[in-house]
DOKOL-313711 format. One line per field, with one value per residue: residue number from 0; chain; x, y, z of N, C-alpha, C, O in turn. Coordinates in Angstrom, 1 decimal. Example, Ala and Ser with C-alpha at 12.3 -4.5 7.8 and 13.67 -1.06 7.14 Angstrom:
2
num <- (0, 1)
chaine <- (A, A)
nx <- (13.2, 12.8)
ny <- (-5.7, -2.2)
nz <- (7.8, 7.1)
cax <- (12.3, 13.7)
cay <- (-4.5, -1.1)
caz <- (7.8, 7.1)
cx <- (13.2, 12.9)
cy <- (-3.3, 0.0)
cz <- (7.8, 7.9)
ox <- (14.2, 13.4)
oy <- (-3.3, 1.1)
oz <- (8.5, 8.0)
# end
This chain:
124
num <- (0, 1, 2, 3, 4, 5, 6, 7, 8, 9, 10, 11, 12, 13, 14, 15, 16, 17, 18, 19, 20, 21, 22, 23, 24, 25, 26, 27, 28, 29, 30, 31, 32, 33, 34, 35, 36, 37, 38, 39, 40, 41, 42, 43, 44, 45, 46, 47, 48, 49, 50, 51, 52, 53, 54, 55, 56, 57, 58, 59, 60, 61, 62, 63, 64, 65, 66, 67, 68, 69, 70, 71, 72, 73, 74, 75, 76, 77, 78, 79, 80, 81, 82, 83, 84, 85, 86, 87, 88, 89, 90, 91, 92, 93, 94, 95, 96, 97, 98, 99, 100, 101, 102, 103, 104, 105, 106, 107, 108, 109, 110, 111, 112, 113, 114, 115, 116, 117, 118, 119, 120, 121, 122, 123)
chaine <- (A, A, A, A, A, A, A, A, A, A, A, A, A, A, A, A, A, A, A, A, A, A, A, A, A, A, A, A, A, A, A, A, A, A, A, A, A, A, A, A, A, A, A, A, A, A, A, A, A, A, A, A, A, A, A, A, A, A, A, A, A, A, A, A, A, A, A, A, A, A, A, A, A, A, A, A, A, A, A, A, A, A, A, A, A, A, A, A, A, A, A, A, A, A, A, A, A, A, A, A, A, A, A, A, A, A, A, A, A, A, A, A, A, A, A, A, A, A, A, A, A, A, A, A)
nx <- (-1.6, -3.8, -4.1, -6.2, -6.0, -8.0, -7.8, -7.6, -5.2, -3.9, -4.1, -5.1, -4.3, -1.3, 0.6, 0.5, 2.3, 4.2, 2.4, 1.7, 4.2, 4.9, 2.9, 3.7, 6.2, 5.5, 4.1, 6.2, 7.8, 6.0, 4.6, 2.7, 0.8, -0.1, -2.3, -3.1, -5.6, -6.5, -7.8, -10.0, -8.5, -6.0, -5.2, -4.0, -5.5, -7.2, -5.2, -4.0, -6.0, -6.7, -4.4, -2.2, -0.3, 1.0, 2.0, 3.9, 5.6, 6.5, 7.9, 9.7, 10.0, 9.2, 9.9, 9.6, 6.8, 5.9, 6.7, 5.1, 2.6, 2.9, 3.2, 0.7, -1.0, -0.4, -1.6, -3.9, -7.4, -9.3, -9.9, -10.3, -11.3, -10.7, -12.1, -14.7, -15.4, -15.7, -13.8, -13.8, -12.8, -15.0, -17.4, -20.0, -20.7, -22.7, -23.9, -25.4, -24.3, -21.5, -18.5, -16.0, -14.2, -14.4, -13.4, -10.8, -9.8, -9.5, -7.4, -5.6, -3.5, -3.8, -5.3, -8.4, -11.1, -13.8, -16.6, -18.1, -20.9, -20.7, -20.8, -18.4, -16.0, -13.8, -13.9, -14.2)
ny <- (-0.4, 1.2, 4.6, 7.3, 10.5, 13.1, 15.4, 19.1, 19.9, 22.2, 25.8, 26.0, 27.4, 28.8, 26.9, 25.4, 24.7, 23.1, 21.0, 19.9, 19.2, 17.2, 15.3, 14.6, 13.5, 11.3, 9.9, 9.3, 7.7, 5.6, 4.4, 2.6, 2.7, 5.3, 7.5, 10.2, 12.4, 14.9, 18.0, 20.8, 22.9, 22.4, 23.9, 26.5, 28.9, 28.9, 28.6, 31.1, 32.8, 32.0, 32.0, 30.2, 30.4, 32.8, 32.2, 30.2, 31.6, 33.7, 32.2, 30.4, 31.1, 31.8, 29.8, 27.3, 27.4, 27.2, 24.6, 23.2, 23.7, 22.3, 19.7, 19.3, 19.3, 16.8, 15.0, 12.4, 12.5, 11.0, 7.9, 4.4, 2.1, -1.2, -1.9, -1.1, 1.2, 4.5, 7.3, 10.7, 14.1, 16.7, 16.1, 14.4, 14.1, 16.3, 15.1, 12.0, 9.7, 9.3, 7.5, 5.3, 4.9, 7.3, 9.1, 8.2, 8.9, 11.6, 14.5, 15.2, 16.8, 19.7, 22.9, 23.6, 24.4, 24.9, 26.2, 26.2, 24.1, 23.6, 21.7, 20.4, 17.8, 18.2, 20.7, 23.8)
nz <- (-4.2, -6.5, -7.4, -8.3, -9.3, -9.9, -11.6, -11.5, -10.0, -9.4, -8.7, -6.1, -3.9, -2.3, -2.7, -5.0, -7.0, -5.7, -4.9, -7.5, -8.4, -6.6, -7.1, -9.8, -9.2, -7.7, -9.7, -11.4, -9.8, -9.1, -11.5, -12.3, -10.3, -9.7, -11.1, -13.2, -14.0, -16.4, -15.5, -15.7, -14.6, -15.5, -17.7, -19.8, -20.0, -17.7, -15.7, -15.9, -15.1, -12.5, -11.0, -10.9, -12.9, -12.3, -9.8, -10.4, -12.2, -10.5, -8.6, -10.0, -12.7, -16.2, -18.0, -16.6, -16.2, -18.8, -19.4, -17.5, -18.7, -21.1, -20.1, -18.8, -21.1, -22.0, -20.2, -19.6, -20.4, -19.2, -17.3, -17.4, -15.3, -14.5, -16.7, -16.4, -14.8, -15.5, -15.3, -15.2, -15.2, -14.4, -16.1, -17.9, -21.5, -23.5, -25.6, -26.4, -27.6, -27.4, -27.5, -26.0, -28.0, -29.5, -27.7, -27.4, -29.9, -29.8, -30.0, -27.5, -26.9, -26.6, -26.1, -24.5, -26.7, -26.7, -24.8, -21.5, -21.5, -24.2, -27.2, -27.8, -27.3, -25.7, -23.5, -21.7)
cax <- (-2.9, -3.8, -4.8, -6.5, -6.1, -8.9, -7.6, -7.5, -4.1, -3.3, -5.0, -5.8, -3.6, 0.0, 1.6, 0.1, 3.5, 4.7, 1.5, 1.8, 5.5, 4.8, 2.1, 4.5, 7.2, 4.8, 3.8, 7.5, 8.2, 5.0, 3.9, 1.5, -0.1, -0.5, -2.9, -3.5, -6.5, -6.4, -9.0, -10.1, -7.5, -4.8, -5.2, -3.4, -6.5, -7.6, -4.1, -3.8, -7.1, -6.8, -3.2, -1.1, 0.7, 1.7, 2.7, 5.1, 6.5, 7.2, 8.8, 10.6, 10.2, 8.3, 10.2, 8.9, 5.4, 5.7, 6.8, 3.9, 1.5, 3.1, 2.9, -0.8, -1.6, -0.2, -2.3, -5.1, -8.7, -10.1, -9.4, -11.3, -10.8, -11.1, -13.0, -16.1, -15.6, -15.3, -13.5, -13.4, -13.0, -15.9, -18.7, -20.3, -20.9, -24.1, -24.3, -25.6, -23.7, -20.1, -18.0, -14.6, -13.4, -14.4, -12.5, -9.4, -9.4, -9.2, -6.1, -5.7, -2.4, -4.3, -6.0, -9.9, -11.6, -15.2, -16.9, -19.0, -22.1, -20.4, -20.9, -17.1, -15.7, -12.9, -14.3, -14.0)
cay <- (0.1, 2.3, 5.9, 8.2, 11.9, 13.4, 16.8, 20.3, 19.8, 23.6, 26.9, 25.7, 28.0, 29.2, 25.8, 24.6, 24.2, 22.0, 19.9, 19.2, 18.5, 16.0, 14.3, 14.1, 12.7, 10.0, 9.2, 8.8, 6.6, 4.5, 4.6, 1.7, 2.9, 6.7, 7.9, 11.6, 12.9, 16.3, 18.7, 22.1, 23.8, 22.1, 24.6, 27.8, 30.0, 28.8, 28.9, 32.6, 33.5, 31.7, 32.3, 29.2, 30.9, 33.9, 31.5, 29.5, 32.6, 34.4, 31.3, 29.7, 31.7, 31.5, 28.5, 26.2, 27.5, 26.6, 23.1, 22.7, 23.7, 21.1, 18.4, 19.3, 18.9, 15.4, 14.2, 11.8, 13.1, 10.0, 6.6, 3.3, 1.2, -2.5, -2.0, -0.9, 2.4, 5.6, 8.4, 11.9, 15.3, 17.6, 15.6, 13.7, 14.9, 16.6, 14.1, 10.6, 8.6, 9.4, 6.2, 5.4, 5.1, 8.8, 9.8, 7.8, 9.6, 13.0, 15.1, 15.8, 17.7, 21.0, 23.7, 23.5, 25.5, 25.1, 26.8, 25.4, 23.8, 23.4, 20.3, 19.9, 16.8, 18.9, 22.1, 24.3)
caz <- (-4.5, -7.5, -7.0, -9.4, -9.0, -10.9, -12.1, -10.6, -9.0, -9.2, -8.4, -4.8, -2.8, -2.6, -2.9, -6.1, -7.7, -4.9, -5.0, -8.8, -8.5, -5.8, -7.9, -10.9, -8.7, -7.4, -11.0, -11.9, -8.8, -9.1, -12.7, -12.4, -9.2, -9.7, -12.4, -13.1, -15.1, -16.7, -15.2, -16.3, -14.1, -16.1, -19.0, -19.7, -19.7, -16.2, -14.9, -15.9, -14.4, -11.0, -10.3, -11.0, -13.8, -11.6, -8.8, -11.0, -12.7, -9.4, -7.8, -10.8, -14.0, -17.3, -18.7, -15.9, -16.4, -20.2, -19.2, -16.9, -19.7, -22.0, -19.3, -18.6, -22.3, -22.2, -19.3, -20.1, -20.1, -18.4, -17.0, -17.4, -14.2, -14.6, -17.9, -16.0, -14.2, -16.3, -14.4, -16.0, -14.5, -15.0, -16.4, -19.2, -22.6, -23.7, -26.6, -25.8, -28.4, -27.3, -27.1, -25.7, -29.3, -29.8, -26.7, -27.8, -31.2, -29.5, -29.9, -26.1, -26.8, -27.1, -25.1, -24.9, -27.6, -26.4, -23.5, -20.7, -22.2, -25.6, -27.8, -27.9, -26.3, -24.7, -23.4, -20.3)
cx <- (-2.9, -4.6, -5.0, -6.7, -6.8, -8.9, -7.7, -6.5, -3.6, -4.5, -5.8, -5.1, -2.1, 1.0, 1.2, 1.3, 4.1, 3.8, 1.6, 3.1, 5.5, 4.0, 2.9, 5.6, 6.7, 4.6, 5.1, 7.9, 7.3, 4.1, 2.6, 0.5, -0.7, -1.1, -3.5, -4.4, -6.3, -7.8, -9.0, -9.1, -6.1, -4.8, -4.6, -4.3, -6.9, -6.4, -3.8, -4.8, -7.0, -5.5, -2.0, 0.0, 1.6, 2.6, 4.0, 6.1, 7.2, 8.2, 10.0, 10.9, 9.3, 8.6, 9.6, 7.4, 5.1, 5.8, 5.6, 2.7, 1.7, 2.8, 1.4, -1.5, -1.4, -0.9, -3.6, -6.4, -9.6, -9.3, -10.6, -10.7, -11.5, -12.2, -14.4, -16.4, -15.0, -15.1, -13.0, -13.7, -14.1, -17.3, -18.8, -20.6, -22.4, -24.7, -24.4, -24.8, -22.1, -19.6, -16.5, -13.7, -13.4, -13.4, -11.0, -8.9, -9.1, -7.7, -6.1, -4.5, -2.9, -4.9, -7.5, -10.3, -13.1, -15.4, -17.9, -20.4, -22.0, -20.7, -19.5, -16.8, -14.6, -13.4, -14.2, -15.3)
cy <- (1.2, 3.5, 6.7, 9.6, 12.6, 14.9, 17.9, 20.2, 21.2, 24.6, 26.6, 26.3, 28.4, 28.1, 24.8, 23.9, 23.0, 20.7, 19.2, 18.6, 17.2, 14.9, 13.7, 13.2, 11.3, 9.2, 8.6, 7.6, 5.4, 4.6, 3.7, 1.8, 4.3, 7.1, 9.3, 11.9, 14.4, 16.9, 20.1, 23.1, 23.4, 22.6, 26.0, 28.9, 30.0, 29.1, 30.4, 33.3, 33.3, 31.7, 31.4, 29.8, 31.9, 33.2, 30.9, 30.6, 33.3, 33.5, 30.8, 30.2, 31.1, 30.2, 27.3, 26.2, 26.9, 25.1, 22.5, 22.7, 22.5, 19.8, 18.3, 18.8, 17.4, 14.5, 13.6, 12.5, 12.3, 8.7, 5.6, 2.3, -0.1, -2.7, -1.7, 0.5, 3.5, 6.8, 9.6, 13.1, 16.1, 17.0, 14.9, 14.7, 15.2, 15.7, 12.7, 9.5, 8.7, 8.0, 6.4, 5.5, 6.6, 9.5, 9.4, 8.5, 11.1, 13.4, 15.8, 16.8, 19.1, 21.7, 23.6, 24.7, 25.8, 25.8, 25.9, 25.3, 23.6, 21.9, 19.7, 18.8, 17.3, 20.4, 22.5, 25.0)
cz <- (-5.6, -6.9, -8.2, -8.8, -10.1, -11.2, -11.0, -9.5, -8.6, -9.0, -7.1, -3.7, -3.2, -2.8, -4.0, -6.9, -7.0, -4.9, -6.4, -9.0, -7.7, -6.5, -9.1, -10.4, -8.3, -8.6, -11.5, -11.1, -8.9, -10.3, -12.8, -11.3, -9.1, -11.1, -12.2, -14.3, -15.2, -16.3, -15.9, -15.8, -14.7, -17.6, -18.8, -19.4, -18.2, -15.3, -14.8, -15.1, -12.9, -10.3, -10.3, -11.8, -13.0, -10.5, -9.3, -11.5, -11.6, -8.7, -8.7, -12.2, -15.1, -17.9, -18.0, -16.1, -17.8, -20.1, -18.5, -17.9, -20.7, -21.3, -19.1, -19.9, -22.6, -21.3, -20.0, -19.6, -19.2, -18.2, -17.0, -16.4, -14.4, -15.7, -17.6, -15.4, -15.0, -15.4, -15.3, -15.1, -15.2, -15.2, -17.7, -20.3, -22.8, -24.8, -26.0, -26.4, -28.4, -26.8, -26.6, -26.9, -29.7, -28.9, -27.1, -29.0, -30.9, -29.5, -28.5, -26.0, -27.4, -25.9, -25.5, -25.7, -27.2, -25.0, -22.8, -21.4, -23.7, -25.9, -27.9, -26.9, -25.3, -24.7, -21.9, -19.8)
ox <- (-2.0, -5.5, -4.1, -7.6, -6.3, -10.0, -7.9, -6.7, -2.9, -5.7, -7.0, -5.2, -1.8, 2.2, 1.5, 1.2, 4.4, 4.2, 1.7, 3.2, 6.1, 4.4, 2.9, 5.9, 7.3, 4.8, 5.1, 8.5, 7.8, 2.9, 1.7, -0.5, -1.7, -0.3, -4.2, -4.0, -6.0, -8.8, -8.1, -8.8, -5.1, -4.5, -4.7, -4.0, -6.9, -6.6, -3.4, -4.5, -7.3, -5.5, -0.9, 1.2, 2.8, 3.7, 5.1, 7.3, 8.4, 9.3, 11.1, 11.8, 8.6, 7.7, 9.1, 6.8, 4.1, 5.0, 5.2, 2.0, 0.7, 2.1, 0.9, -2.4, -2.2, -1.0, -4.2, -6.4, -10.5, -8.3, -11.7, -9.7, -12.7, -13.0, -15.3, -17.5, -13.7, -16.0, -12.0, -14.6, -14.1, -18.2, -17.9, -20.9, -23.3, -26.0, -23.6, -24.6, -21.5, -20.1, -15.9, -12.6, -12.3, -12.7, -10.1, -7.7, -8.5, -6.9, -6.5, -4.5, -2.4, -5.1, -7.8, -9.9, -13.5, -14.4, -18.4, -20.9, -23.0, -20.7, -19.5, -17.3, -14.6, -13.2, -14.0, -15.3)
oy <- (2.1, 3.3, 6.9, 9.8, 12.6, 15.6, 17.6, 20.4, 21.3, 24.2, 27.0, 25.9, 28.2, 28.4, 23.7, 22.8, 22.0, 19.6, 17.9, 17.5, 16.2, 13.7, 12.5, 12.2, 10.3, 8.0, 7.5, 6.6, 4.3, 4.8, 4.1, 1.2, 4.5, 6.9, 9.6, 11.7, 15.1, 16.4, 20.4, 24.1, 24.2, 21.9, 26.5, 29.8, 31.1, 29.8, 30.9, 34.3, 34.2, 31.5, 31.7, 29.6, 31.8, 33.6, 31.1, 30.4, 33.6, 34.0, 30.7, 29.8, 30.1, 29.5, 26.4, 25.2, 26.1, 24.4, 21.4, 21.7, 21.9, 19.0, 17.2, 18.0, 16.8, 13.2, 14.2, 13.1, 12.8, 8.5, 6.0, 1.7, -0.2, -3.6, -1.9, 0.9, 3.5, 7.3, 9.5, 13.1, 16.2, 17.4, 14.8, 15.8, 14.5, 15.6, 12.4, 8.5, 8.1, 7.5, 7.4, 6.1, 7.0, 10.4, 10.3, 8.7, 11.7, 12.6, 17.0, 17.6, 19.5, 21.2, 23.6, 25.8, 27.0, 26.0, 25.0, 26.3, 23.4, 21.1, 18.5, 18.9, 16.8, 21.1, 21.7, 25.5)
oz <- (-5.5, -6.2, -9.0, -7.9, -11.3, -11.2, -9.8, -8.3, -7.6, -9.0, -7.0, -2.5, -4.4, -3.1, -4.0, -7.3, -7.6, -4.9, -6.4, -9.6, -8.1, -6.5, -9.3, -11.0, -8.6, -8.7, -12.0, -11.6, -8.7, -10.1, -13.5, -11.2, -8.4, -12.1, -11.3, -15.5, -14.2, -16.7, -16.6, -16.5, -14.4, -18.5, -17.7, -18.6, -17.6, -14.3, -13.8, -14.5, -12.1, -9.1, -9.9, -11.5, -13.1, -10.2, -8.7, -11.2, -11.7, -8.3, -8.2, -12.8, -14.9, -18.4, -18.6, -16.3, -17.9, -20.8, -18.9, -18.0, -21.0, -21.9, -19.3, -19.8, -23.4, -21.5, -20.8, -18.5, -18.5, -18.8, -16.6, -16.7, -14.4, -15.6, -18.4, -15.5, -15.1, -14.8, -16.0, -14.3, -16.4, -14.5, -18.4, -20.0, -22.3, -24.9, -25.1, -25.8, -29.2, -25.8, -26.9, -26.9, -30.2, -29.4, -27.0, -29.2, -31.8, -29.0, -28.5, -25.0, -28.4, -24.8, -26.7, -25.4, -27.4, -24.3, -23.4, -21.9, -24.4, -25.1, -28.2, -25.8, -24.2, -25.6, -21.1, -18.7)
# end
């Protein structure tokens, strides 16, 4: 069975590191069955504010935190299931004419620049 985990894997308590490592291990073991979307908590700014950064640094050091940030930037922003169901963390865009082609053209290897309510396709 396929499973979609729709973001916000971290900043949910004292074991966020272990949760995200478990999800990454499942993804490696079952790449065609585990699908991970990037949520707004998979960003450096939110990680610093809500505690994931400090948790990782305290437990494992700054180098692992930097690797998590890099891994988070590589996560997809959405999934299309069976060509019919669009799954995205957060919500839809304020613009009505956004297409899958627009989303595919995005450089997802970045940190969000916009703020909530922004017209940006990637915003927090």
